[in-house]
N, C-alpha and C positions, 0 to 999 in steps of 0.2 A: 554456340561459342561466345564466351564472355568478352568484355571489351579488352581485357588484358591479353587474351589469346589472339584476338583479332589484330591488335596492335603489333604483337610479336610476329604474326604471319605477314603483315604488310612490310615490316622491317626486314624479314628474311627474303621476301620477294624482291625488295629494292636492292638488297645486298647481292643477291644472285644476278640481278640485272646489271649492277655495276661491275661485277666480276666478269660477266660475259662480254661486256663492251670495253673493258679496260685495255685489251690488246688490239683493238681495232685500229687499222692504219690505212691511209689512202696513199696510193702512188700517183704522183702528178708529173707529167713531162711537159716542159715549157720550151717553146722556140722563141728565143730572144734575138735570133739572127735577123738580118735584113733580107733573107732569102728563105725559100722553102727547104725544109729538111724532112727526112723520112726515118724516124726513129725505128730501131729494131729492138726487140725484147726476146731474150732467150732464157728459158728456165733451166736450172740444173736438173739432172735426172730425177724423175718421179714427181716433179712439180708442174702445176698447171701452166699452159700457155696463156699469157695475158694479152689482151688487145690484138688477138690474131697473130701476135708476134711481130707485127709491123704495120705502119700506117704513115700518112702524110700529115705534116704540120706546117701551116702557113706562118709567116712572120706574126709575132705577138699572139699566136694561138697556143692553147694548152689542152691536154687531154688527161683525164683522171680515171683511175679504176680503184674500187674499194677492195682491198685485200681482206678486210675484216680481221679476225683474230687468227687467221690461217698462217701456218708457217710456210714461207715462200723464200726461195733463194734463186738468184740468177743474175743476168747482166743486161745492161741497156747501152746502146750506142747510137750514133747518128749516121745515117747514110746521106751522101751529098751527090749533087749532079745527076739525079735519077730521071729516067724517062720510062713511064709505065703506060701500057694499054689498059685503061680502066675497065674495059669489058672483060679482059682475060686475067688481069692482075699480074701480067708478065712484062718484063722489060729489063732494066739494068741500071746500075749506079756507078759513078766514077770512084766512090769510096764506100766501104762498108757493105758492099753488095751481098745478098744472101740468095745465091743461086738464081738470080734474076726474078725473084718473087717480091711482090708488094707486101703480102702477108707472109712473113718468114716461117710462121707455124712451127716454131721450135728450132729452126736452123740458126747457126751462128753466122756472123758477118765476116767478110774478107778483111784481112789486115792490109795496111795499117788503119787502125781506128782507135779513138779514145774510148775506153770502157769504164762504165760505172758498174761496180759490183755490189750487190745488195743481198743481205740476209735479213728478212723481216719476221718478227715474232719467233725468234729462235727458241728461247726459253725464258721464262720469267718476264715475258714482255720485252726482251732485249732485241734491238735491231742493230746490225753492223753494216758499215758501208765504206767504200773506198773508190778512188778513181785511179785507173792504171794507164800509163803510156808505155808499158813494157812491150806491147806489140805495135807501137807507133802512135801517131797522133793525126787526127783529121779535123776535129773541132774542139774548141774549149768547152768544158762542161763543169758545173758545180752541183754537188748534192747538198741539200739543206734540209735537215729535219726540223719539224715544228711541233711544239706542244709536248716535248719529251723532257726527260730528266737525265742528268749525268753529262758526259762529254759530248753534247749534241752540237759539235762544231762543224761548220760547213767544210767540205772537203772537195778538192778537185784542182782544176787547172783553168785559169781565166786568161792565159796568154794567147793572143792571136798572132804573135810574132812567129810562131812555129810554122805557120803556113803562109800568112800574108806578109808582104814586104820582104820576101826572100830571107826570113829569119832562120829557116831550117838550113843546116849545113848542106852544101851543094851535093855532097855524095849521098845524102839521105833523102833528097827530094824525090817525090813522086810527081811526074810531070804528065799532063794530059796531052792528047794529040794536038790540042790548040796551043801548047806551049806554056800553060798555066800550072803553077805548083798547086796541087790539090790535096796533098798530104805529106807527112814527114815519117819516113821509115824508122823503125828501130835499127840499131846497128846489127842486131842478130839477123833480122830479115834482109838487111842490105848485104851483109858479108858472109853470113852463115858460119861464123867461127865460134868454137866452143867458149872462148874467153868472153864473147859478147852474149852468147846464148845461155851461159851457165850450165853447160852440159859436159858429160864425160869427166875429165879431170877437174873441171871447174863446176861440178854439179853440187858440191856441198856449200853450206852457208859460209864456211871458213874460206873456201877457195873462190867463191863467187863474190867478187869485189866490184865497187864502182869503177867504171871506165871513163875516159874523157867524154864519151857520148852520153852516158847515163848522168854524169855530173852536169853536162850541159842541159839535159832535160830537167834535172832537179833545179837548176837555177831558174829556168822558165816556169817550172811547175813544182814549187816546193811542197804543195799539199797533195802530191800524187805519187804513186809507186812508179819508179823509173827503171828498175831491173828486177830480175827474178827473186832475189833475196834482199830486197830493199828493207829499210827500217820499218818494222811493224807499227811504229807510231803513226804511220800514214793511214792505218786502219782505225776507224772510229766506231764507238759503240754508244747507242742512245737508248734509254729506257722508255718504253711505251710512247713513242712519238705518234701524234695523231696523223701526221702527214710526212711523207718523204718526197721532196720536191727536186727534180732534176731539171736544170736549166742549161740549154745549149746557148753559147755565146753570152755568158753572164755579164 
């Protein structure tokens, strides 16, 4: 092989290496709360369960998993007020519980819970993300992509008033046996009416309109989806982020 062919081979190898790594992304979950939380991770159908689907995070602790260039889509939420037997991995949580398991293993969490919804490496290296309080709120969370291109804007809800300080409307409050407000229901979950749930006659985008409750959520969480047919501008897309970072209690 002459020097010209050798140089060309090296360039092709480096080009393939760059292409194979260009879509690599790391998912990092951070606990910025002053108390322990138990994140839950649920993949959408056909995608891998990450981090056993659930784990504990102490204050100021973070946990990461490399997605690589794999297409992955799913949701992440926080569980609070949990008590688990570490030997069996069984117990329960005041909010976000997944069938009493520490490792949710693909199961979803009980509502109300603030949801971060992610689609990583969908196509052409694009990742989309949003935060939803459509099913209620239990902890503030922000999603922040790093190292990407495009509309890589942080998304989520940083308001703590929804739970702490009695900020949640009284009729939506979820109160523990000890009398503390631990979460804020959606109006759909609280009342079960079509107008709040965007079902039946209110099932279309035209008929499903903001209510006093969803507008209240929007005031507290302008960067989150607050009802079933909320403004799609609350969904963000970032090209080839190196990291997708979820922070509880930002």
